[in-house]
C-alpha positions as CSV (number, residue, x, y, z in Angstrom):
1,M,-5.2,16.7,5.0
2,F,-1.6,17.6,5.7
3,G,-2.8,18.1,9.1
4,A,-4.1,14.5,9.4
5,L,-0.9,13.2,8.1
6,S,1.2,15.1,10.6
7,K,-1.1,13.6,13.3
8,A,-0.4,10.1,12.0
9,F,3.3,10.7,12.0
10,A,3.2,12.3,15.5
11,Q,1.4,9.1,17.0
12,L,4.0,6.8,15.7
13,P,6.1,6.5,18.9
14,E,2.9,5.4,20.9
15,R,3.0,1.8,21.7
16,A,0.0,0.5,19.7
17,L,1.4,2.1,16.5
18,L,5.0,1.4,17.3
19,T,4.3,-2.4,17.7
20,S,2.6,-2.4,14.4
21,V,5.4,-0.7,12.7
22,I,7.9,-3.2,14.0
23,L,5.7,-6.1,12.8
24,C,5.4,-4.3,9.3
25,L,9.3,-4.1,9.3
26,F,9.4,-7.8,9.7
27,A,6.9,-8.4,7.0
28,A,8.9,-6.0,4.7
29,L,12.2,-7.9,5.5
30,F,10.6,-11.1,4.6
31,M,9.4,-9.8,1.2
32,I,12.9,-8.5,0.6
33,G,14.6,-11.7,1.7
34,A,12.3,-13.8,-0.5
35,C,13.1,-11.5,-3.6
36,G,16.9,-12.0,-2.8
37,V,16.6,-15.7,-2.6
38,F,14.8,-15.9,-5.8
39,S,17.4,-13.6,-7.5
40,W,20.1,-15.7,-6.2
41,F,18.4,-18.6,-7.6
42,L,18.0,-16.9,-11.0
43,I,21.8,-16.1,-11.2
44,V,23.2,-19.3,-9.7
45,E,21.0,-22.2,-10.3
46,L,19.2,-21.6,-13.7
47,S,20.8,-22.3,-17.0
48,F,18.7,-21.4,-19.9
49,F,21.0,-21.3,-22.9
50,G,24.0,-23.7,-21.9
51,D,26.4,-20.8,-22.3
52,E,27.8,-19.1,-19.3
53,R,27.8,-15.7,-20.9
54,Y,24.1,-15.8,-22.1
55,D,22.9,-17.4,-18.9
56,K,24.5,-14.5,-16.7
57,L,22.9,-12.0,-19.1
58,A,19.5,-13.7,-18.9
59,A,19.8,-13.9,-15.1
60,T,20.8,-10.3,-14.6
61,V,17.8,-9.1,-16.9
62,G,15.7,-11.5,-14.8
63,T,16.8,-10.0,-11.5
64,I,16.3,-6.3,-12.9
65,V,12.7,-7.3,-13.8
66,L,12.2,-8.9,-10.5
67,I,13.2,-5.8,-8.6
68,F,11.4,-3.6,-10.8
69,G,8.2,-5.7,-10.6
70,T,8.6,-5.7,-6.8
71,M,8.7,-1.9,-6.6
72,L,5.8,-1.7,-8.9
73,V,3.6,-4.0,-6.8
74,Y,4.6,-2.9,-3.4
75,P,2.0,-0.2,-3.1
76,S,-0.7,-2.8,-3.3
77,T,1.0,-5.1,-0.9
78,V,0.6,-2.3,1.6
79,M,-3.2,-2.8,1.7
80,V,-2.8,-6.5,2.6
81,V,-0.3,-5.9,5.3
82,A,-2.5,-3.0,6.8
83,G,-5.3,-5.6,7.0
84,F,-3.6,-7.2,9.9
85,F,-3.2,-4.0,11.9
86,L,-6.4,-2.1,11.1
87,D,-8.3,-2.5,14.4
88,N,-5.2,-1.8,16.6
89,V,-4.2,1.1,14.7
90,A,-7.6,2.7,14.1
91,G,-8.6,2.0,17.6
92,A,-5.5,3.8,18.9
93,V,-6.0,6.9,16.8
94,E,-9.7,7.1,17.8
95,T,-9.1,6.7,21.3
96,K,-6.8,9.6,21.5
97,Y,-8.3,11.9,18.9
98,Y,-12.0,10.9,18.9
99,P,-12.8,9.5,22.4
100,L,-16.5,10.2,22.2
101,L,-17.3,8.1,19.3
102,P,-19.4,5.0,19.8
103,P,-17.8,1.6,19.7
104,P,-16.9,0.8,16.1
105,R,-18.0,-2.5,14.2
106,R,-15.4,-5.0,14.5
107,Q,-14.4,-6.5,11.1
108,G,-13.2,-10.0,10.9
109,L,-9.7,-10.5,9.7
110,G,-11.0,-12.7,6.9
111,E,-13.3,-10.0,5.7
112,I,-10.5,-7.6,5.7
113,L,-8.1,-9.8,3.9
114,R,-10.6,-10.9,1.1
115,S,-11.1,-7.3,0.3
116,S,-7.3,-6.6,0.5
117,L,-6.3,-9.6,-1.6
118,L,-8.9,-8.4,-4.2
119,L,-7.5,-5.2,-4.5
120,F,-4.1,-6.6,-4.7
121,G,-5.0,-8.6,-7.6
122,I,-6.7,-5.8,-9.3
123,T,-3.7,-3.3,-8.8
124,V,-1.1,-5.9,-9.9
125,F,-3.1,-6.8,-12.9
126,L,-3.6,-3.0,-13.9
127,N,0.0,-2.2,-13.3
128,I,1.3,-5.1,-15.3
129,L,-1.2,-4.1,-18.1
130,L,0.4,-0.6,-18.3
131,V,4.1,-1.9,-18.4
132,F,4.3,-2.0,-22.2
133,P,2.0,0.8,-23.3
134,V,2.9,3.3,-20.6
135,Y,5.8,2.5,-18.2
136,L,8.4,1.4,-20.7
137,P,7.8,4.2,-23.2
138,S,8.0,6.6,-20.3
139,I,11.7,5.9,-20.0
140,L,11.9,8.5,-22.6
141,F,9.5,10.8,-20.8
142,P,9.5,9.8,-17.1
143,P,6.8,12.3,-15.9
144,L,4.2,10.3,-17.9
145,G,5.0,7.1,-16.2
146,I,5.2,8.7,-12.8
147,A,1.9,10.5,-13.1
148,V,0.0,7.4,-14.3
149,F,1.7,5.3,-11.6
150,Y,0.7,7.6,-8.8
151,C,-2.8,8.5,-10.0
152,L,-3.7,4.8,-10.7
153,N,-2.4,3.4,-7.3
154,G,-3.7,6.6,-5.5
155,Y,-7.1,6.1,-6.8
156,L,-7.2,2.4,-5.7
157,L,-5.3,2.8,-2.4
158,G,-7.4,5.8,-1.5
159,R,-10.7,3.9,-2.4
160,E,-9.8,0.9,-0.2
161,F,-8.2,2.5,2.6
162,F,-11.2,4.8,3.1
163,E,-13.9,2.3,2.7
164,M,-11.9,-0.1,5.1
165,V,-11.8,2.6,7.7
166,A,-15.4,4.0,7.1
167,V,-17.2,0.6,7.4
168,R,-16.2,0.5,11.1
169,H,-18.7,3.2,11.8
170,I,-21.0,3.3,8.8
171,G,-22.4,0.7,6.6
172,A,-20.7,-0.3,3.3
173,V,-23.3,1.5,1.3
174,D,-22.9,4.7,3.1
175,A,-19.0,4.4,3.1
176,R,-19.0,4.1,-0.7
177,A,-21.5,7.0,-1.0
178,L,-19.4,9.1,1.3
179,R,-16.2,8.3,-0.7
180,R,-17.9,9.1,-4.1
181,A,-19.1,12.5,-2.7
182,H,-15.5,13.4,-1.8
183,R,-13.7,11.3,-4.4
184,W,-11.0,13.8,-5.4
185,T,-10.1,14.3,-1.7
186,V,-10.0,10.6,-1.1
187,M,-7.8,10.0,-4.1
188,A,-5.5,12.7,-3.2
189,A,-5.1,11.1,0.2
190,G,-4.5,7.8,-1.8
191,V,-1.8,9.4,-3.8
192,M,-0.2,10.6,-0.7
193,I,-0.3,7.0,0.6
194,T,1.3,6.0,-2.6
195,I,4.1,8.4,-2.3
196,L,4.9,6.8,1.3
197,T,5.1,3.4,-0.3
198,T,7.9,4.8,-2.7
199,V,10.1,6.4,-0.1
200,P,12.8,4.1,1.1
201,I,12.7,3.5,4.9
202,L,9.5,5.3,5.3
203,N,7.8,2.7,3.2
204,L,8.3,0.1,5.8
205,A,5.9,1.9,8.1
206,A,3.6,2.9,5.3
207,P,0.8,0.4,6.3
208,V,0.5,1.9,9.8
209,I,1.0,5.6,8.7
210,A,-1.7,5.1,5.9
211,T,-4.3,3.7,8.3
212,A,-3.9,6.3,10.9
213,F,-4.0,9.0,8.2
214,M,-7.1,7.6,6.6
215,V,-8.9,7.4,10.0
216,H,-8.4,11.2,10.3
217,V,-9.4,11.8,6.7
218,F,-12.5,9.7,7.3
219,H,-13.6,11.7,10.3
220,M,-12.8,15.1,8.7
221,L,-15.0,14.2,5.7
222,R,-17.8,12.8,7.8
223,A,-17.9,15.8,10.0
């Protein structure tokens, strides 16, 4: 799998992937800017208690929660962003490394986004559900929270990325069966993708890298 990941990184300078990376960068900057504006609104505009000291404390806590929440749900947003670039990125990878493949089935953007948004909702819900029973207590024992975070998001991202790539060549039922037959490999790939989403700077290109990486994983497992 590390060979598949290195191929994904090596292809980034090529035009098709580089264009997608630039567009991902703009999408990420938009998200960061939106969070910044909302944080400023919390600090400057809102007055909860009518006392400046308590209002500043509440705004500061709200900003910290917002930043933490953004970090928590960022892996799931990668899936939504990746949906816009799936065909371009996967097509570029397959043209270079798998030129003898028959033409893939084209997925409509609506089909991809429905699946991506469903995953986004599930991932956000599960991560929020684990905040109090797992993530907050893990402040005292960080490895627990880290392990749960990467395993949960790794499973969800691995499943969705794999099936999203696989259905371009095989039916949804066969894609699901292939994933289940190699569930641990797919989950490990998903954990690697989740790690990419938590590395600063690198996470800006995570949707493109993850798509290219999973194309290689799919063809490796299919073979």
